[in-house]
N, C-alpha and C positions, 0 to 999 in steps of 0.2 A: 451437548457441550455448552450451549448458551444457557440452558437451565441451570447447569452446575455453576457456571460463571455468575449468574444473577443470584443464585441462592447464597453464594459466598459474599456477595457485595454488602458492605455495611455503610456505604456512602450515599448521601442524598444529593439532590441537584446534579444528577449526572445524565448523560445521554449514552445510548448504546449504538454501536456500529457493526455492520457486517459487510463482507466483500461485495463488490459490484463488477460486472463484466459487460463488455459491449456485445451487441447482438451478433456480430460476426467474429467474435473471439474464436480462435481455431478449436475445432472439436477433436482433432487428432491428438494423440499423446505427444508430450514433449515438444510443444509448439507454442509460440506466442510469448507475450511479455506481461508479467504482473508487476505493477508498481506498488510499493509499500511505503507508507509514511509512519510517523510515530503514533499519532492519535488524531482523531477527527477534531477539528477546531470548531466546536459547536455542530449540531446536527439537526435532523428533521424535527425531533421533539424530545421530551424528557420521559418518554414512555419506558417502563421496565417490565411490563407484563409480557411474559414469553408468548402467550397466545395471541396478543396483539402484534408483537414484533414479527412473528412468523405467520400471521393470519393473512387475510385477503383485503384488508382495509387500506386506505391511503397512508395510514400511520405505520405500516409494516416497514421493516428494514431489509428483509430478504426478498430478492427478485422484484424490486420496485419497478414500476412501469417505465420510469424514465432512465433507469440504470445509469450508464455513463453519459447519456445524451445531455443531462442537465449541465455538465461542465461546459459544453459548447453553447447551450441555450443561454447561459448566464455570462457569456464572454463579451460583456459590454455594459454600459450604464443601465442599472435597474434598481429596484427598491430593496433588494435582498442582499445579494453577494456577487460581486463582479470578479469572475475567475481570471480575467486579464490582469488584475491587480495582485495576483498571487504568484510569487516566484515559483512555488511548488508546481502549480498547474502550467505555468509558462514553460518550464523545463520539460515536464512530461509531454506537453503538446508538441514541443519542438522535436524531441526524440521520436515520438510516435509518427509525426509527419515525415520524418526522415525514413522511417521503416515502411510507412504506408502512404506514399506521396500521391497516389492516384485516386484516393477515396477519403471518406470522412474518417479521420484517425480514431475518434472515440469509439467507433464501432468494433475496433479490432483489439483493444487492450483491456486489461482488468486492473482493478485498484483495491487495495486493502490497507489496513493499519496494524501495527504490532499490538497496540492496546485497543481493546474493543469497548472499554468504558472510559469516558473522559468527562471533565466538568461541562455541564450543559451551557454555561456562559462562555465557553471557549477556553483555549489554552491546553497545555499538556497535563497529564496526571502528575500529582506530586509523588514523592517516594512511597508513602503509605498506600495510596491507591494503585500505584504501579506494581508493587510487590504483592498486594492482595490478589491481583488478577493475573499475575505472571504465569502461574502453573496452567490455568485454564486457557490463557491466550496463546501459549506455546502450542497446546494441543489443537486449538482452533486454526492457527496459522498452518500447522502441519496438514490438517484436513483440507483447508482451502487449496493448498498446493497440490495435494493428492487429487482433488476434484477437478481443478482447472488444468493441471498437468502442463504448466508453462515450461518453456525452455530456459527463459531468463526470469529471475526475480530481481528487480532493481530496488534496492533498499536505500531510500533517501532519509536516513535515520540517525546520522551523526553519532554512531557508536552504540545506540540503543539495541542494535541488532545482535550484539555479542551473546546475550543470554539466549537468544532464539537460535542462532547458528549452532551454538554448543548443543542445544537440545536436538535440533534437526539432524545433527551428526552423531546421534546416539550417545549424547552426553560425553563426547570426546572433543578435545581441542581441534579446531579447524584451521589448517594452514592455507594461506592464500597461494594461488598458483600464478598470480600476477598482481603487481602493485604499480599504480601510476600516481606521481606527485604533481600537484598543480596549485599554484597560489598559496602554498603553505598547507594544503590539505592533501589527504590521501584517498584514493579510490581503489578498493581491493576486489579482486575476482576470486571466488571460491567455486568449487564444484562438489556437490554432495549428491551421490547417486547420479542421476542423469540431468540434474538441474544446475545451471550456472547462477550463482548469486553475486550480484555486483553491489558491494557495500560502499555507500558514498555518503555525502553530506546532505542535510536539509538545505535546499537551494537559497533560502532567505539570506540576503546580504552577501551572496557569493557572485563571482563572475559567471553569468549564465551561459555565455558563449563557450568559455573554456570547459565548464562543467558538462554541457551538452556534448562537446567534442570528445571528451574523455569517455563518456558512457557509450555514445554512438560508435566510437572506434572499437571498443571492447566487444560490443554486440556484433558488429560487422566481422570482426576477426574470428569469433568463435561460433558464428551462426551455423556453419556447415559442419561443425565438429561433433 
């Protein structure tokens, strides 16, 4: 799937991303939480060679040695990227600590992005880059969900998820089963097959406490269903 994605790519100065999962992410089916963003904001390198990206070197993107641990390792002043300064990671961390309060949160959750190709200098894909990769990225996200088999997919994607939910639902309109309004925003809950999808906002410049409360409450409410 990634080879197909990269063969179609006509853009230069891009980076490529693949899902990550903690070492204790649940192995049983229909369990755990996968958090999804729009696109990676800069990444490990600008490599696009499929053999390198899925090889065994430190430049690989699949099954990296640090997986989700890097988020916690960089949660403080350093020379690269301080995850404590990211609203995206602060909200994910707070939700995860709510779900896994007795252990290291990052070992139990998984992370991905809708778009697997993004500008290497950071920022989200523009429209041409987004639509060029959309078909491949929908297939890849579907496969990621199949492989990880989470119970919840939390989409912090501010509406970008619509193209993907439509595809995941067999190219049919997806109706929410619950909607929560907060601070002028909406967070919607969908169920496709056995997976609950929480479609919400990118956390930047939002009230993080209210945002956390909405998502955590939905997960708590439907966890045993």
